[in-house]
Every structure is written in structure tokens, then in C-alpha cells.
C-alpha positions in Angstrom: 8.0 42.0 21.1 9.2 39.6 18.1 11.9 42.2 17.2 13.2 42.4 20.9 13.0 38.5 21.3 15.0 38.1 18.3 17.7 40.8 19.1 18.0 40.6 22.7 17.8 38.5 25.7 15.4 40.9 27.4 12.4 38.7 28.7 9.2 39.6 26.8 5.8 37.9 26.2 5.8 35.1 23.6 3.4 36.1 20.8 1.3 33.4 19.6 -0.8 35.1 17.0 -2.3 38.4 16.0 -5.5 39.2 14.0 -7.8 42.0 13.2 -11.5 41.9 14.1 -14.1 44.9 13.5 -11.2 47.5 12.9 -9.3 46.4 16.1 -6.0 44.6 16.3 -5.6 41.8 18.8 -2.5 40.0 19.9 -2.5 36.7 21.7 0.6 36.6 23.7 2.0 34.6 26.8 1.0 35.5 30.2 4.1 36.5 32.3 4.7 35.1 35.6 4.8 37.6 38.8 3.3 40.9 39.7 4.2 44.3 38.3 6.5 46.5 40.2 4.0 48.9 41.4 2.6 46.4 43.8 4.8 46.5 46.9 7.7 48.4 45.5 7.9 50.9 48.5 7.7 47.8 51.0 10.7 46.1 49.5 14.1 46.1 51.1 16.9 48.4 49.7 18.8 45.3 48.8 15.8 43.8 46.8 15.2 47.1 44.9 19.0 47.1 44.1 18.9 43.6 42.7 15.8 44.5 40.3 17.4 47.8 39.2 20.6 46.0 38.3 18.7 43.6 36.0 16.8 46.5 34.4 20.0 48.2 33.9 21.4 45.4 31.9 18.2 45.0 29.9 17.9 48.6 29.0 21.6 48.7 27.9 21.1 45.7 25.8 18.1 47.4 24.1 20.0 50.7 23.7 23.0 48.7 22.0 20.9 47.5 19.0 22.3 48.9 15.8 19.5 51.1 14.1 18.8 50.2 10.4 20.8 52.5 7.9 18.8 55.7 7.2 16.4 55.3 10.2 15.2 58.4 11.9 12.5 58.6 14.6 10.2 55.9 13.9 8.7 52.5 15.1 10.4 49.4 14.9 9.5 49.0 11.1 10.4 52.3 10.1 6.7 53.7 10.3 4.8 56.1 12.7 5.5 55.9 16.4 2.7 55.5 18.7 2.3 57.5 22.0 -0.9 58.5 23.6 1.0 60.9 26.0 2.1 63.2 23.2 -0.3 66.2 22.5 -3.0 66.4 20.1 -2.6 62.9 18.2 -1.3 59.4 19.1 0.7 58.7 15.8 3.7 60.8 14.9 6.0 60.5 11.9 8.2 58.8 11.0 10.8 61.7 11.0 13.9 61.5 8.9 15.8 63.1 11.9 15.7 63.9 15.5 15.5 67.5 14.8 12.6 66.9 12.5 10.7 65.1 15.5 11.6 68.0 18.0 10.3 70.5 15.5 6.9 68.7 15.4 6.8 68.5 19.1 6.9 72.2 19.5 4.6 72.8 16.5 7.2 74.2 14.1 8.2 77.1 16.5 11.6 78.8 15.7 12.7 82.2 17.2 14.7 85.0 15.6 17.6 86.2 17.5 16.1 89.5 18.3 12.5 87.9 19.3 11.6 88.0 22.8 10.3 84.7 24.2 8.9 83.0 27.3 11.2 81.7 29.9 13.1 78.5 28.8 11.8 78.6 25.1 15.1 79.8 23.3 17.0 77.2 25.4 14.6 74.5 24.4 14.9 75.3 20.8 18.6 75.4 20.8 18.7 72.0 22.6 16.2 70.5 20.0 18.1 71.7 17.1 21.5 70.7 18.3 23.6 67.8 17.0 22.4 64.5 17.8 23.6 60.8 18.0 21.5 58.4 16.1 18.3 57.3 17.5 18.4 54.4 19.9 15.8 51.5 20.5 13.5 52.7 23.2 10.6 51.0 25.0 9.1 54.2 25.8 6.7 53.3 28.5 9.0 51.9 31.4 6.4 52.4 34.1 6.5 50.2 37.2 3.3 48.8 35.8 5.1 47.4 33.0 7.9 45.5 34.5 6.9 42.0 36.0 8.7 40.3 38.8 8.8 37.1 41.1 10.6 37.9 44.2 13.7 39.6 43.1 13.7 38.5 39.4 12.6 40.3 36.6 10.4 37.9 34.7 9.2 40.2 31.7 8.8 43.7 30.5 5.3 44.3 28.7 3.4 47.0 26.7 5.6 47.7 23.7 3.2 49.7 21.9 5.3 52.9 22.2 8.7 51.3 21.2 10.7 52.4 18.5 13.8 54.4 17.5 13.8 57.6 19.7 16.3 60.2 20.8 18.9 58.8 23.2 17.2 60.7 26.2 13.7 59.7 25.5 13.7 56.4 27.6 14.9 58.3 30.6 12.5 61.4 30.3 9.6 59.2 29.4 10.0 56.8 32.5 10.5 59.8 34.8 7.3 61.2 33.5 5.4 58.1 33.0 2.8 57.9 35.9 2.3 60.9 38.1 0.5 58.7 40.6 3.5 56.5 41.1 6.0 59.3 42.1 8.2 56.7 44.0 9.2 55.4 40.6 11.2 58.7 39.8 13.8 57.7 42.4 14.0 54.1 40.9 14.5 55.3 37.2 17.9 56.8 38.2 18.9 53.3 39.4 18.7 51.8 35.8 18.8 54.5 33.4 21.5 57.1 33.3 20.3 60.5 34.9 20.0 63.2 32.4 19.1 66.3 34.4 19.5 68.7 31.4 17.4 66.8 29.1 14.7 66.3 31.9 14.7 70.1 32.5 14.1 70.5 28.8 11.5 68.0 28.5 9.7 69.7 31.4 9.7 73.0 29.4 8.2 71.3 26.4 5.5 69.9 28.3 4.9 73.3 30.0 4.3 75.1 26.7 3.3 72.4 24.2 1.3 70.0 26.2 1.9 66.4 27.4 -1.5 64.7 27.0 
């Protein structure tokens, strides 16, 4: 949050202090005014939704425009391991020197020979993973309706930054789309503030099918 506050105009909670107690880390921060967007989103008018999504589009574009440090791969904001409880087997991953290295870890090192038979979609997934990539972009990683606060039609804050870091360019979109199966309405909203990436979404669905998502 400190990094975002220093480098963008995106509204985040002000951090007052942090401390460790009995092997747990605590952060004392500002309480953001408003309610999260999961409350009453489906009852909002289309005009109200459009105003909120326009603000989120500007905010996410600003986050993605931050220049990554030289030599950074897939990592948290400080270059250390990323944290994501939705990834299979473990919560901390990396850091990784390249996006391809991160992808290889996600599929548990699987590679295929040219003459090797594979389950449907696997070869396409590996080709996607091993392709050429732009540099990682700064990503919130958990843009659920539960983590976006608003008063009326004004976004007052984005919270829950524990999964933020330097991630593949598609990660924000596919993570937001999959984030909360119980809030299926949010999937339509995501296309209103992030560029739809249907091919990348298809690849993530294949990865989750074969290599787990939780």
C-alpha cells in the first residue's frame, strides 16, 4: 500500500504502523469510507455501474503503467516471493526470473515432446506459457467486488493488497474473473474496467483444470 500511495493516485488505506506479535504480522491502517461493491451491485443502475467502472479502469491503467525495476521477474513489490492462497499446493511462490519460469512452476515442470500424446488443451497451454512475453506489470491480484470500496458512485479505496506484485500482463484480468465463484455477477463487470482477454482466460481455465486452483 505504501508503494501504491507513493507511485500512483489510486486510493488505498493509509498505513499507520505494522508489527509482529506471536509470529503474526499486523498492519494498523486507515478505515476506508463506504461499502464494498458486492453490496448492492446488481441493484445499481447501468449509469451508476458505468461511473464506477470508468474510475476502476483509470486506476488499474495507472497501476499497470508503473515501470518495473530493472531485472525484475515475477515477484512481490520488493522482489521477493509472491503470495496467493488461490494457487495450488502452497501460498508463497518464487520469486521467478522470468514469466516462463513462473508458468513452468504453475504446471509443475511439465513439458511435452513433439510426438507425445496429451490431454485436450495441454499442448496449447504449454505453447502459450513458453511464448515470448512483455515485462511483468504491477498487479493487485485480487480485484474482487469485496475489495473495492465506494460511497454512492465514487470509488473511495481499493483494499487487500497481499497478493500484489509484478505479474504476467494477463494475470489481473484472469484473477479478477475467477476471484469469487459466488459473485458470478462480477465477471461481467470485469470486462468494463480491464481489457477482455478471451484467449488468456481460456488458457487459465485449462491450467486450473489440470493443475488445480486452490
